[in-house]
Wavefront OBJ file of the C-alpha trace (Angstrom):
o trace
v -0.039 0.093 0.031
v 1.261 3.528 -0.687
v 1.986 5.653 2.334
v -0.987 7.726 3.386
v -0.950 11.206 2.531
v -0.998 14.031 4.898
v -4.495 15.212 3.925
v -7.949 13.778 2.678
v -10.344 16.330 1.339
v -13.814 15.108 1.092
v -16.167 16.737 -1.302
v -19.862 15.250 -1.140
v -21.763 16.314 -4.665
v -25.427 15.892 -5.544
v -26.368 17.063 -9.103
v -23.677 19.430 -8.993
v -22.885 19.361 -12.817
v -23.131 23.317 -12.747
v -20.843 24.131 -9.680
v -18.505 21.149 -9.592
v -15.937 21.970 -12.468
v -14.926 25.196 -10.910
v -14.622 23.738 -7.561
v -12.360 20.837 -9.183
v -10.394 23.432 -10.889
v -9.888 25.712 -7.756
v -8.899 22.697 -5.685
v -6.388 21.298 -8.177
v -4.649 24.694 -8.576
v -4.654 25.367 -4.877
v -3.015 21.936 -4.541
v -0.333 22.537 -7.064
v 0.306 25.889 -5.356
v 0.806 24.635 -1.791
v 2.333 21.322 -2.679
v 0.318 19.708 0.014
v 0.486 15.929 0.144
v -3.228 15.300 -0.363
v -5.810 13.162 -1.727
v -9.201 14.446 -2.904
v -12.305 12.126 -2.538
v -15.093 12.990 -4.540
v -18.264 11.491 -3.551
v -21.061 11.376 -6.189
v -24.229 11.034 -4.170
v -26.521 9.373 -6.583
v -26.629 12.217 -8.930
v -29.040 12.164 -11.876
v -27.287 14.717 -14.036
v -23.728 14.951 -15.378
v -22.127 15.066 -11.997
v -20.790 11.273 -12.323
v -19.175 12.093 -15.607
v -17.427 15.113 -13.987
v -15.961 12.831 -11.038
v -15.086 10.269 -13.553
v -13.196 12.770 -15.647
v -11.351 14.467 -12.603
v -10.045 11.251 -11.178
v -8.852 10.068 -14.867
v -6.890 13.289 -15.472
v -5.485 13.646 -11.827
v -4.166 10.574 -9.763
v -4.624 12.772 -6.579
v -8.601 12.807 -7.262
v -10.478 9.566 -6.003
v -13.852 8.726 -7.009
v -16.700 7.258 -4.677
v -19.960 6.546 -6.089
v -23.300 5.981 -4.115
v -25.735 4.214 -6.860
v -28.672 6.142 -5.036
v -28.916 9.552 -3.144
v -28.660 8.764 0.517
v -27.878 12.251 1.797
v -25.067 14.602 2.737
v -24.255 12.831 6.103
v -24.034 9.514 4.629
v -22.037 10.750 1.605
v -19.417 12.421 3.688
v -19.405 9.051 5.837
v -18.544 7.163 2.750
v -16.009 9.405 1.686
v -14.265 9.472 5.100
v -14.265 5.698 5.154
v -12.468 5.698 1.789
v -9.947 8.344 3.081
v -6.180 7.329 3.969
v -5.017 11.053 4.925
v -3.641 11.659 8.400
v -5.938 14.603 8.433
v -9.367 14.640 6.938
v -11.363 17.740 5.784
v -14.486 18.227 4.274
v -16.400 21.116 2.638
v -19.285 21.559 0.032
v -19.161 21.315 -3.583
v -19.659 24.819 -4.070
v -16.595 25.951 -2.306
v -18.337 28.585 -0.457
v -15.437 28.758 2.183
v -11.893 29.625 1.144
v -9.550 26.893 0.921
v -6.876 28.976 3.066
v -9.262 27.645 5.970
v -7.657 24.160 5.322
v -4.264 25.635 6.180
v -5.748 26.929 9.520
v -7.249 24.066 10.438
v -4.057 22.057 9.494
v -2.139 24.362 12.199
v -4.858 23.675 14.965
v -4.714 19.871 14.400
v -0.946 19.962 14.666
v -1.488 21.994 17.826
v -3.126 19.056 19.473
v -6.916 19.674 18.269
v -8.775 16.507 17.338
v -11.786 18.459 15.383
v -11.662 21.944 14.029
v -15.202 23.335 12.952
v -15.749 26.447 10.941
v -17.523 29.016 12.928
v -19.624 31.606 11.026
v -21.064 33.279 14.468
v -17.612 34.466 15.163
v -16.929 38.205 14.865
v -14.192 37.778 12.162
v -16.554 35.647 10.139
v -19.430 38.359 9.330
v -21.279 35.603 6.717
v -24.530 36.185 8.030
v -25.088 39.014 5.397
v -25.134 36.609 2.657
v -28.391 35.010 4.077
v -32.079 36.408 3.874
v -33.719 36.803 7.045
v -35.790 33.685 6.713
v -32.712 31.439 6.736
v -30.870 33.457 9.567
v -33.978 33.218 11.689
v -34.260 29.493 10.894
v -30.603 29.034 11.744
v -30.789 30.866 14.909
v -33.763 28.869 15.982
v -32.178 25.547 15.165
v -28.942 26.239 17.226
v -31.193 27.279 20.249
v -32.985 24.237 19.900
v -29.866 21.957 19.490
v -28.316 23.758 22.487
v -31.501 23.437 24.760
v -31.659 19.436 23.503
v -28.025 18.213 23.449
v -26.123 21.069 25.454
v -23.381 20.919 22.970
v -22.013 24.506 23.478
v -21.557 25.107 19.663
v -23.458 28.135 18.479
v -22.966 27.021 14.969
v -23.101 23.358 14.280
v -24.048 23.279 10.593
v -21.163 25.371 9.124
v -19.883 23.068 6.194
v -16.408 23.350 6.741
v -14.791 20.572 9.348
v -11.524 19.139 9.698
v -10.209 16.178 11.795
v -7.450 14.011 12.832
v -7.644 10.988 10.430
v -7.264 8.392 13.071
v -10.201 10.265 14.785
v -12.490 11.059 11.688
v -12.806 7.321 10.669
v -14.255 5.865 13.929
v -16.010 9.110 14.587
v -17.716 8.880 11.349
v -18.327 5.120 11.303
v -20.353 5.780 14.913
v -23.017 8.096 13.030
v -26.449 7.310 12.219
v -27.838 10.197 10.669
v -27.697 10.277 7.022
v -29.025 13.878 6.105
v -28.428 17.646 7.272
v -28.483 16.757 10.848
v -25.219 14.463 10.743
v -23.361 17.542 11.997
v -25.225 17.624 15.299
v -24.595 13.952 15.890
v -21.013 14.357 14.846
v -20.545 16.877 17.565
v -22.572 15.040 20.023
v -20.495 11.939 19.727
v -17.155 14.022 19.670
v -18.182 15.687 22.911
v -19.058 12.326 24.420
v -15.627 11.231 23.455
v -13.986 13.973 25.182
v -12.141 15.215 21.978
v -10.726 18.596 21.715
v -12.792 20.712 19.357
v -11.498 24.222 18.202
v -13.567 26.605 16.399
v -12.017 28.850 13.638
v -13.728 31.930 12.246
v -14.569 31.330 8.525
v -16.321 33.497 5.777
v -18.840 32.027 3.701
v -19.773 32.946 0.266
v -23.520 31.971 -0.486
v -23.724 30.742 -3.843
v -26.982 29.803 -5.780
v -28.192 26.421 -6.726
v -28.437 24.695 -3.123
v -30.719 21.702 -3.073
v -31.568 22.656 0.675
v -35.094 23.027 1.233
v -35.655 25.604 4.339
v -38.848 24.128 5.452
v -38.633 20.398 4.978
v -34.859 19.893 5.784
v -35.238 22.233 9.222
v -38.077 19.786 10.143
v -36.258 16.790 9.251
v -33.194 18.190 11.321
v -35.263 18.922 14.532
v -36.474 15.200 14.249
v -32.790 14.178 13.934
v -31.896 16.113 17.143
v -34.666 14.567 19.070
v -33.569 10.983 17.840
v -29.878 11.784 18.774
v -30.806 12.696 22.294
v -32.805 9.606 22.701
v -29.974 7.417 21.632
v -27.663 9.209 23.549
v -29.715 8.443 26.943
v -30.225 4.580 25.697
v -26.253 4.196 25.579
v -26.509 3.867 21.784
v -23.209 5.350 20.690
v -19.756 3.398 21.058
v -17.266 4.423 23.698
v -14.259 6.516 22.640
v -11.522 4.745 20.581
v -8.564 5.976 22.911
l 1 2 3 4 5 6 7 8 9 10 11 12 13 14 15 16 17 18 19 20 21 22 23 24 25 26 27 28 29 30 31 32 33 34 35 36 37 38 39 40 41 42 43 44 45 46 47 48 49 50 51 52 53 54 55 56 57 58 59 60 61 62 63 64 65 66 67 68 69 70 71 72 73 74 75 76 77 78 79 80 81 82 83 84 85 86 87 88 89 90 91 92 93 94 95 96 97 98 99 100 101 102 103 104 105 106 107 108 109 110 111 112 113 114 115 116 117 118 119 120 121 122 123 124 125 126 127 128 129 130 131 132 133 134 135 136 137 138 139 140 141 142 143 144 145 146 147 148 149 150 151 152 153 154 155 156 157 158 159 160 161 162 163 164 165 166 167 168 169 170 171 172 173 174 175 176 177 178 179 180 181 182 183 184 185 186 187 188 189 190 191 192 193 194 195 196 197 198 199 200 201 202 203 204 205 206 207 208 209 210 211 212 213 214 215 216 217 218 219 220 221 222 223 224 225 226 227 228 229 230 231 232 233 234 235 236 237 238 239 240 241 242 243 244 245 246 247
């Protein structure tokens, strides 16, 4: 087996034929510039458009890119979990296919991991982030309400659980994701819930987000599903349904 790369980048994609080409090109150019020893795991989550062809072309053109294909759409959480399971990196980071967070955040997260963090999460709520202006009032209201609900139900102490940029030590990421049961957008909450239970060091870093069009998120439908997920996470936790820490 070849030596494990320093970094695995996980990018889940569902019907992203419009936005994915620019993201692939930007990540490739950034890796060339930084000379990081990295692999990029592209997860096609059962897309019905041309996403699969784009993923195949990227992996054929650049050996640093790895394709993972889910035959049917299973949700963002499951897609990232599948990507992490296929990863080999000593550090793992994931972000969305629209590349709404600057790639420079990867280097910041890498520094935190090198300094002892187990998990590094983007925090749009920090003063330096100033990303909320990109959202309409309805999404800001829904986000604030959901975060208060999460804090009430699970007491995570994380004001922004849903930021789509997170990084991990590789030996932590793989068992952590393997313990998850939520396949949809609520997976971030479960991820942090288990990380807290395991006593992991979680560092938060300020990130600026550029909102891009074409999101498949339905504010009402997905918010209700995520609220149900939080209740199920709490119930599962109280019943001892999560594995003990691996260290």
